[in-house]
N, C-alpha and C positions, 0 to 999 in steps of 0.2 A: 375132299370134303366128306366127312362122315354123314351117314344117312340122317342122323338126328339133326345135324346142322342144315342139311338140305331141306328137311321138313320145316325147320324154323324159317328158312328163307322163303319157301313157298307160302307158308302160313302168314308171314309178315306181308308178302306181296299180294295176298288174297284180298286185302282191304283196299278199296279204291282211293281212300284218302292217303294211305301210305304209299301207294303207287304214284299218286300225284306228287307227293313230297319228293320221292326219289327222282321222278322226271324233272321236277323243278331244280333239284340239286344237281342233277346231271347237266342240265342246260346252263345253270348259273355258276357252278363251282361251289365254293364255300359261301354259306350264308349265315347270318345271325339267326337265332331262333325266332326273333321277331319278324325278320324278313321271310322266313319259311312260313310263319303263321299268317302273314298279311292277306293272302288271297282266300283264305278259308273262313267260312262263317261258323267257326266252332271256338270253344273256349281255349284259353291258354293251357289249362291243365290237360285238356284233351289232346292238344298238339304235343305236349310233353309226354303223354302216354304213348302216342304214336311214335315219337322219336325214340322212346325207350325200347319199344318193340323192334324197331329197325336196328337199333344199336345192339340189342341182345342177339339178333339174327346175324350180326356181323356185316350189315349192309351200309351202315354209316359209322362215322366216328365223330366225337365231340372234342372241342378244346375250349378253354376259357382264356379270355384276355381281359384282365381287370374284372369289371362287372358284366361283361358281355359274354355270351355263350355262342359258339359257332359250330356248325355241323357241315360235313361233306360226305360224299359217297366214297366208299371203299371199293375201288375198281377190282381189287383182287377177289373179292367175294363174287362179283359177276363173272369173272374169268372162270372160276370154279363151276359156277352154274352153267356157263356156256360149254364147258367140257362135258358135263353130264348130258346136256341137250344134244351136243354133237354126236355122242355115242348112240343115243336113241334115234337121232335123225338118220345115222348111217344104217342102223338095223332096219328101220321102217322103209327107207329108200330101197334097200336090197330086197326086202320082203315084197314090196309093191312091184318092183321090177320083175321078180319071179312070177307073181300073179299075172301081170300083164303078158308075159311071155306064154304062160300056160293058157290064158284066154285066147291069145292070138293063134296058138297051135290048135285049139279046139274049135275055132270059128271056121265054118265052111267058107271056101273061097267063092266069090261071086263070079258068074260067067259074064263075059262081055257080050253085049247085045249087038 
């Protein structure tokens, strides 16, 4: 995933409503736009804008069936984000392990009483 795409993903997920939409879709699978909007106290155009941001970031995909619009999460987008997170987790785990070893080596041993 290119850096600009990763930026788009994190920017899209920075909004609590969009995170809630993604969580709802993850738990429920594919939903109609109306079903996505149901628990939110915001206008239909606002839901549409949130869905557009999520789609442009590659997090969801839409399909139409007659007059109904459906959306679902694109799992591949999250696998790419997980790869990015795993690389950073590996780096920071190793760095913190080195720091812990250094602190342990420099801490004087206590004598038994």
